[in-house]
C-alpha positions as CSV (number, residue, x, y, z in Angstrom):
1,M,0.0,0.0,0.0
2,C,1.2,3.5,-0.8
3,P,-0.8,5.8,1.5
4,W,-1.0,9.5,1.2
5,G,1.4,11.1,3.7
6,G,4.0,8.4,3.1
7,G,2.8,5.8,5.5
8,L,5.8,4.6,7.5
9,A,8.4,6.5,5.6
10,G,8.7,9.6,3.4
11,G,7.2,8.6,0.1
12,G,7.1,5.0,1.5
13,R,4.8,2.1,1.6
14,M,3.0,-0.3,3.9
15,V,2.8,-4.1,3.5
16,C,0.6,-6.9,4.7
17,H,2.8,-9.5,6.4
18,V,1.7,-13.1,5.9
19,L,3.6,-16.0,7.4
20,L,3.7,-19.5,5.8
21,V,4.5,-22.1,8.4
22,E,5.5,-25.7,7.6
23,D,4.1,-28.1,10.2
24,A,3.3,-31.8,10.6
25,N,-0.3,-30.9,9.9
26,G,0.7,-29.4,6.5
27,L,1.1,-25.8,5.6
28,V,-0.3,-23.0,7.9
29,L,-0.9,-19.4,6.9
30,V,-0.9,-16.6,9.5
31,D,-3.2,-14.0,7.9
32,T,-3.8,-13.9,4.2
33,G,-3.5,-10.3,3.1
34,F,-5.5,-9.2,0.1
35,G,-6.7,-12.0,-2.1
36,T,-7.3,-12.7,-5.8
37,A,-10.8,-11.3,-5.5
38,E,-9.5,-7.9,-4.6
39,V,-7.0,-8.1,-7.5
40,R,-9.9,-8.8,-9.9
41,N,-12.2,-6.2,-8.4
42,P,-10.4,-3.5,-6.3
43,R,-13.7,-1.6,-6.0
44,R,-14.9,-4.1,-3.4
45,L,-12.5,-2.5,-0.9
46,G,-14.4,0.8,-1.2
47,R,-13.5,4.1,-2.8
48,A,-12.3,5.7,0.4
49,F,-9.8,3.0,1.3
50,G,-8.6,2.9,-2.3
51,A,-8.1,6.6,-2.4
52,L,-6.3,6.8,0.9
53,A,-4.2,3.6,1.0
54,R,-3.7,3.3,-2.8
55,P,-3.0,-0.4,-2.7
56,K,-1.0,-1.9,-5.6
57,L,-3.0,-5.1,-6.1
58,E,-1.0,-7.6,-8.1
59,H,-1.8,-11.3,-8.5
60,A,1.9,-12.2,-7.8
61,E,1.7,-10.6,-4.4
62,T,-1.3,-12.7,-3.2
63,A,-0.6,-15.5,-0.7
64,V,-1.9,-18.2,-3.1
65,A,0.5,-17.0,-5.8
66,Q,3.4,-16.9,-3.5
67,V,2.7,-20.4,-2.2
68,R,2.8,-21.6,-5.8
69,A,6.0,-19.7,-6.5
70,L,7.7,-21.7,-3.7
71,G,6.8,-24.9,-5.6
72,L,4.1,-25.8,-3.1
73,D,0.4,-26.7,-3.6
74,P,-2.1,-24.2,-2.1
75,A,-4.3,-27.2,-1.4
76,D,-1.7,-28.2,1.3
77,V,-2.6,-25.1,3.3
78,R,-4.7,-26.9,5.9
79,H,-5.0,-24.1,8.4
80,I,-5.2,-20.3,8.4
81,V,-4.7,-18.5,11.7
82,L,-5.9,-14.9,11.7
83,T,-4.8,-12.1,13.8
84,H,-8.2,-10.5,13.1
85,L,-10.7,-10.2,10.3
86,D,-10.0,-6.7,8.9
87,F,-10.3,-6.9,5.1
88,D,-6.5,-6.3,4.6
89,H,-5.9,-9.5,6.6
90,A,-8.7,-11.8,5.5
91,G,-8.9,-11.1,1.8
92,G,-7.3,-14.4,0.8
93,L,-9.6,-16.7,2.7
94,A,-11.5,-17.7,-0.5
95,D,-8.2,-18.7,-2.2
96,F,-7.9,-21.5,0.3
97,P,-11.5,-22.8,0.6
98,D,-10.7,-26.1,2.2
99,A,-8.5,-24.7,5.0
100,Q,-9.7,-24.5,8.6
101,V,-9.8,-20.9,9.6
102,H,-8.8,-20.2,13.2
103,V,-10.0,-17.0,14.9
104,F,-11.1,-16.0,18.4
105,A,-14.8,-16.3,18.9
106,R,-15.0,-12.6,19.9
107,E,-13.5,-11.5,16.6
108,H,-15.8,-13.8,14.6
109,E,-18.7,-12.2,16.4
110,A,-17.5,-8.7,15.7
111,A,-17.0,-9.4,12.0
112,T,-20.3,-11.2,11.5
113,S,-22.4,-9.0,13.8
114,P,-20.5,-5.7,13.8
115,A,-21.5,-2.6,15.8
116,P,-22.0,0.5,13.6
117,R,-18.5,1.7,14.3
118,E,-17.0,-1.7,13.3
119,R,-18.8,-2.2,10.0
120,P,-16.4,-0.3,7.7
121,R,-13.4,-2.5,8.7
122,Y,-15.0,-5.9,7.8
123,L,-16.0,-7.2,4.3
124,A,-18.5,-10.0,4.5
125,A,-17.9,-10.9,0.9
126,Q,-14.5,-12.3,1.9
127,W,-16.1,-15.2,3.8
128,E,-19.3,-15.7,1.8
129,H,-17.8,-18.9,0.4
130,G,-18.4,-20.4,3.9
131,P,-15.0,-21.0,5.6
132,H,-14.4,-23.9,8.0
133,W,-14.4,-21.7,11.0
134,M,-12.6,-22.8,14.2
135,K,-13.7,-20.4,16.9
136,H,-11.4,-20.3,19.9
137,Q,-11.8,-19.3,23.5
138,V,-9.1,-18.5,26.0
139,E,-8.9,-21.4,28.4
140,G,-6.2,-20.5,31.0
141,D,-3.0,-21.5,29.2
142,E,0.0,-19.1,29.5
143,W,3.0,-18.0,27.4
144,L,5.6,-15.7,28.8
145,G,3.1,-14.0,31.0
146,F,0.4,-13.8,28.3
147,E,-2.8,-15.8,28.0
148,S,-2.5,-18.3,25.1
149,V,-4.4,-20.9,23.1
150,R,-2.5,-23.7,21.3
151,V,-3.9,-23.9,17.8
152,L,-2.7,-27.3,16.5
153,P,-2.3,-29.7,19.4
154,G,-1.1,-32.5,17.0
155,G,1.7,-30.5,15.4
156,N,5.4,-30.9,15.7
157,G,5.9,-27.5,17.2
158,D,3.9,-24.8,19.0
159,L,1.7,-22.3,17.3
160,L,-0.2,-20.2,19.8
161,M,-2.8,-17.5,19.7
162,I,-2.0,-14.7,22.1
163,P,-4.9,-12.4,22.9
164,L,-4.1,-8.8,22.2
165,P,-7.5,-7.0,21.9
166,G,-7.9,-3.3,21.4
167,H,-7.4,-2.8,17.7
168,T,-10.4,-5.0,17.3
169,R,-12.6,-7.0,19.8
170,G,-10.8,-10.3,19.2
171,H,-7.4,-9.2,17.9
172,T,-4.6,-11.7,18.6
173,G,-0.9,-12.2,18.1
174,I,0.3,-15.5,16.7
175,A,3.4,-17.0,18.3
176,V,5.4,-19.6,16.2
177,Q,8.1,-21.7,17.8
178,R,11.2,-22.2,15.8
179,P,14.5,-23.9,16.6
180,E,16.1,-20.5,17.2
181,G,13.3,-19.2,19.3
182,W,9.8,-17.7,19.1
183,L,8.5,-15.5,16.3
184,L,5.5,-13.4,17.4
185,H,3.3,-11.9,14.6
186,C,1.6,-9.0,16.5
187,G,-0.8,-8.1,13.7
188,D,-2.1,-4.6,14.2
189,A,-1.2,-4.4,18.0
190,Y,1.3,-1.8,16.8
191,F,2.2,-0.3,13.4
192,F,5.9,0.8,13.7
193,H,8.9,-1.0,14.9
194,G,9.9,1.9,17.2
195,E,6.8,1.4,19.3
196,V,8.3,-1.7,21.0
197,E,11.8,-0.4,21.3
198,T,13.4,1.3,24.2
199,P,13.0,4.3,24.2
200,H,9.9,3.9,22.1
201,R,8.9,6.2,19.3
202,C,6.2,6.4,16.6
203,P,5.3,8.9,13.8
204,A,2.5,11.2,15.0
205,T,0.4,10.2,12.0
206,L,0.5,6.5,12.9
207,R,-0.3,7.2,16.5
208,A,-3.4,9.2,15.4
209,Y,-4.4,6.5,12.9
210,Q,-4.2,3.8,15.6
211,S,-6.3,5.8,18.0
212,L,-8.9,6.5,15.3
213,T,-9.2,2.8,14.2
214,G,-8.9,1.0,17.5
215,V,-12.2,-0.1,19.1
216,N,-10.7,0.1,22.7
217,S,-7.8,2.5,22.9
218,K,-7.2,1.9,26.6
219,L,-6.9,-1.9,26.1
220,R,-4.8,-1.4,23.0
221,L,-2.3,0.8,24.8
222,Q,-2.1,-1.6,27.8
223,N,-1.3,-4.5,25.4
224,L,1.3,-2.4,23.6
225,E,3.0,-1.7,26.9
226,R,3.0,-5.4,27.6
227,L,4.7,-6.1,24.2
228,R,7.3,-3.5,25.0
229,E,8.1,-5.3,28.3
230,L,8.2,-8.6,26.4
231,A,10.7,-7.2,23.9
232,A,12.9,-5.9,26.8
233,R,12.8,-9.1,28.8
234,H,13.3,-11.6,25.9
235,P,15.4,-9.8,23.2
236,G,17.2,-13.1,22.2
237,D,14.2,-15.4,22.6
238,V,11.3,-13.7,20.9
239,E,11.5,-12.0,17.5
240,M,8.5,-9.6,17.0
241,L,6.9,-8.2,13.9
242,C,3.7,-6.3,13.1
243,S,1.6,-6.4,10.0
244,H,2.3,-3.2,8.1
245,D,5.8,-2.0,8.8
246,P,7.9,-2.8,5.6
247,S,11.2,-2.7,7.6
248,Y,10.4,-6.2,8.9
249,L,10.1,-7.5,5.4
250,K,13.4,-5.9,4.5
251,R,15.1,-7.5,7.5
252,A,13.6,-10.9,6.6
253,R,15.2,-10.6,3.2
254,D,18.5,-9.5,4.8
255,P,18.8,-11.3,8.1
256,H,21.8,-9.3,9.1
257,G,19.9,-6.0,8.8
258,T,17.8,-4.2,11.4
259,P,14.3,-2.8,11.0
260,R,15.0,0.9,10.7
261,D,14.4,3.7,8.3
262,E,16.1,7.0,9.2
263,R,13.7,8.9,6.9
264,V,10.8,8.4,9.3
265,P,10.0,11.6,11.3
266,V,9.2,10.8,14.9
267,D,8.3,12.9,17.9
């Protein structure tokens, strides 16, 4: 996306980070980004979003195309785990119609029975194909001081849903265990890498946007503070990323780099 005002950097862009996880259960997607339906018909996202975010919708950028580009079969994506159901995170659901879709029950309720303020963020057409929903509840498990839900009990590793409400009713982070430590996809719990650094910082425009779009600002800020504490306590054990900051994508392509862009004005 190439929003007016430069997004995360002067003249910059925003991305929609999607993870592909290989597990004993098959392939697992964390979020889906925009899907092929949005590429075919960008108008379904609405004129206001198109004008403000200016997404560059290309088939090669969709999750299903990128799975194929890796030489893998999209039919082997058995599970999709969503941070939340905003339309820039759930657009690719219909591209994987046989996958089980994991989401917190509160988020499913918000998306399918939205309050007036919530309606613009969800696009019911993205799940009109009838996904195989798996609606989760928090049941008392814990991960590094956070509540957690293990998504795939039969897998060869841990993949956990970590409740981080505030941006939406049922927003969650997704923690993936790897040999070198945990990777935590924080979704839209924050938008800029500097928000979880010490000292923390964030462009004023992004702070305002998060306050405007969050359904519960107090809860969102509380969870953001907990993520800052997590980053400070476990710098070598937990790698964190959020959905829209392109510096994380740059770091993934260059593992020796760090997520920074000196052009970003902060205050």
